N, C-alpha and C positions, 0 to 999 in steps of 0.2 A: 201839663206839668206845673207844679206850684212854683212860686217865686223862690222859695227857700231851696227847693231841689235844683232849680236852674242855677242859683247862686253857688251851691255846693259843687255842681258839675263844672261850672266855669272855673272855680278855684282849683279843682282837681286837675283840669286841663292846663291851667297856668303852671301848676307844680311840675307836671310832666314835661311841658315845653321848656321850663327853666332847667330841669335836669338834663333834658336832651341837648339844650344849648350849651350847658356846662361841659357835657361829655364831648360835644362836637368841638368846642374850643380846645379841650385837652388833647384831642386827636392830632392837633398840630404840634404837640410837644416833640422836641428833638430827643434823641437817645440820651444825650447828656442831661437834659431836663428831667427825664424819667428817673435816671439814676440819682440825681441830686434830690429829687422829691422823696425817693425811697429812703435815702440817708437822713433827710430832715425828719421824716415821719418816725424814724427809729431812734431819734435823739440828736442827730447832727454829727458832722465829721469830727468836731473837737472832742465830744464825749466818747465817740467810738475809738478815736486815737488814744484816749487816756487809759483804755483797758488793754493791758499787756497779757494777762492770763484770765481764764474763766473756767468754771467747772459746773456741772449739773449732773443729776442722777435720773435715770429712768429704770424702774424696777430694780434689778440687782446689778445694773451696769452704771459705771461712773465715767463721764467724759471730761478730760482735762485738755484745754486748748491753749496754745500760745499764739500771739499775734503774728509770729513768723511761720504760720501754717503747719505747726507741729501739733499732733494730736496723740493722746494716750487714752486708750479705752481699757478699763479694768472691770472684769466681771467676777462676781462672787458675793456671797453673803458675809459681810465683814465679821471677823477679821480674815476670813477665807477669801483668797483671790485665785480663781482657777485658770483665768486666761488674761493675758495682756497683749494688746496690739499697739505697736508704735508706728506712727505715720509721719513722714517728712516729705518735702517736695521731691526727694530723690529715691526713697525706698519705703517699703512697708514690711514689717516683721511681725510675726505672731508667736507667742509662747503659750501653748495650751497644755496644761498638766506637765510642764517641764519638757515639752517637745517643741523646739524652736524651728520655724520654717520661714522662708521668704515668700511673700505674697506678690504675684505678678499678674500681668494681663489685665483683663477687665476688672477683676476684683480689686487690684491695686488702684486703678483709676477711680473706682467707687469710693474707696477710703480716702484718697487724696482730694476728691471733690468734697467729701464730708469735712475734712480738716480745713479746707479753704473756706467753706461756707460758715463753719462755726468760728473760725478765726476772725471772720468779718461780722460776728455777732448776729447771724441770720439776716444779713443785708447783702447788697450787690457790690459792696466796696472792693472786695478782692477780685471780682470778675470784670471790673469796669473797662479794662483795656481789651477785652476779648468778646464783649457782648455785641449781638446784632439784633436790631429791632425787626419784629415780624408782624407789626400791626396789632389789631384786636382779635380776640377769640371770645366766643359766647359760650357760657355755661348756664343754660336756662335763661333767665331774664338778665343775668349779670354779664357785663362785658369786662374782660381782663386784658391788660397789656401783655404781650408775649415777647420775651427776649430770650435768645438762645446763645449757647456757648459750647465749646468743645473742651473736655477735660481728658486728655489722653485718648483712650478708646471709648470714652463715654460722651454721648450727646446729652446736653442739659437744657431743659426748657423751663424758664421762670415765668410764672403767671402772676401779675401784680394787679391789685384792686385799682380800678380807674379813679376812685375817689380818695381812698386812704393811702395808696401807694405801698402798702405792706405786701409781702409775698404771701400769696394765698395757696399756691400749689407749685410743686416742682415735679417735673416728669423726667425720668432718666431712661435712656435707651442705649443699647449696645449689643455685642455678640460675644458669647463665650467661645473658647477655643474649639469646642465641638461644632460650632456653627449655629447653635441654638440662640434664639433672640432673647435678650433680657429687657424687660419693661417694668418699671416701678413708678408709682405715683405717691407723693407725700403731700398731704393736705394739712395745712396749719390752721389751728382753731384760734379763738380770740387771743389777742396780745395783751400783755399787762406791763405796767411800768415798774422798773427796778433801777433805782439810783439815776433817774432821768433818762433811761434807755428803755426801749420796748422790746419784749421777747414773746414768742408764742408760748402759750401754756400747755398745749398738746400738739401732737401731729398724728395723723392716721396714715400708716404705710400699707399700700396695697400692691400686689404683684399679680401679673397676668397668670391665671391658672391656679392661684393660691388664695387662701383666706387672708384678709387684712388684719392688722394689729394696731391698737391704740397705744401711744406712748405719752406718758404724762411727765412734764418737766418739773423736777423737784429739787429742792436744796440748791438753787442757783447761787453761785458765788462769783463776784467780780474781783479780779486781782488777788486771788488766794496766794498765800506765801508758799511757793514751790521752789525747791532747791535747784541749782543750775544743772544737776545731773538727772533731775526727775524725768525729763523726756528722753533719756538714754537708757533707763533701767527697764529691762524686760522681766524682772524677777516676779514670780508668782509666790503665793503663800498657801500651800496645800499640805503642809506637814511632811513627814518622812515615811518612806516605805522600806521595810526590811523583809527580804525573802529568804526562806530556807526550804529544805525538802519537806513538802507537805505543810508548810506554815507561812503565815503572813502577819506582819505587824504594820499598823498604819494609823490613820486618823479619820475622824468623822468630818465630813465636809458640810453636810446639811441633813435635815430630817423633816419628814412630813407626817404629822399625827392626825389620823382620822378615827372616827368612832370604832371601826372594825379592823383597822390596820395601822401599822407603823412602818414607814420606809426610811431607812438610814442610808445615805449616800456616803461611800467610802472614797479613799484616794487610791484604791487598787485598780490599776488598768489591766487590760487583757494581757499585756506583756508580763506584768508582775504575776498574774494568776498562772500564766503558762510557765513562767520561771519556777514557780512553786510546785509545778507538776500536778495541779488539780484537774480532775476529770469529772464529767457529769455523773451525778448520783453519788459522789463521794460524801460520806458522812463526816461532819466537822464539829469541832467544839469552838464556840464563840465565847470570848472573854471580853467583858465590858464593865468598867466601874467596879471591879472586884467580884462580879457575878459571872456565871457560866450557863450556857444552854447549848443544846444540840441543834444543828441546822444542816440542810442538804444543799450541795452545790449543783447548779445547772448552768451549762454554758449559755443557754438562752432561757428566757422566762417560760416556764412550762405551761401546758394548756390549763384553762380555767378549771377543768375538772379536778386538777391536782389540789385545788384550794377548797374543795367542798367541805372538808371536816377540819379546816385549819391547816396552816403551813408555816414553817420557819425556814427560809431559803436564802442562799447567796446566789445572785445571778446578775446578768447585764440587761438593763432596760433602756433601749434606744431613746425613749422619750424622757428619761431622767438624766441623760448625759453620757459621758464617755467612760465613766468608772462604774465599778460593781456596786450593787445595792443589796442591803440586807432587808428582807421583807418579813414582818410578822403579820400573819393574816388570821383573824378570828382565833387568836391565842392570847394568853395573859402576858402582855408586854409592859404593864405599868411599872414594874420595878426597873426595867431597862430604860424606859422613857425618862425617869427621874435623873439618870446619869448622863443624859445626852447634852452635848454642848459643842459648838464649833471647835474643831481640832482636838476633841477628846480622844485619848488613845483607845484602840481596840485591836484584837488579834484573833486569829483562827489557827487551828491545827487539825490535821487528820486524826480521827479516832484510832 
């Protein structure tokens, strides 16, 4: 072996030994030390304490968090808000399309964990008094600190980088009322600095038996000006629905324009459609933006064969949400597309 290769090998060995020695030294850190290093890596206690409220967006969902562990989740394409979830240390409520319910059990614990974690700005600060150290865990060549906590019915595992002390992964485990096990992993991607604090830019959520999803953190705001009543309001914004015999008036919530189709999401729920007395195969007149066209109502999306020569229908598509959709398929929908906007009025009546 040449002298240059021997020298390079010795240098590589020295680096590995130094890294191993550093990791070995850090393995003697106390739980308190690990927590403090996590807070320091994220900006420090003082900067974290200076943030009373925060907000960010992922897709069509906006999260608003208070340092008192209150969380408000608003979903919809602005100015439309189809669902609001309010989380506090005592209760969790959901208003979905003006139907308000109490959230309990494991789902309640999941939301309360989320509120606590986001209130601490993606750090361990809100869990400091309930964490337990579980040593190291290996993920491939990387060793991570493992800390665990219990949030109601939910077991929480935090995995921290042994060098940077940022949270790399969170694993959640629990059981639904049916006895079925719940398991979810959240992997956090590179962190970035905002006003002296460090936040993850993305996270990847994966669930046992299901496909994972990537969430990108956008429009992050620190200390946004929120009214005192903000975290108490469950109000959604989906327009108004009027029902009559064989007729419905309502509003557009969203629309998806593709080369061969146009799908318009309305604010008409199954209850309002039933109240109007609509039955499958009813022929309807749709009015939108001063124009009219004939469509057919189906209680469920009809077979693909029904779309062979074009179709104009009103139906319910489970993949599009909880409300009825109007679908134009392989027909001339350009004149209707020009009139579409969030909350634009529309109506139908039986022929």
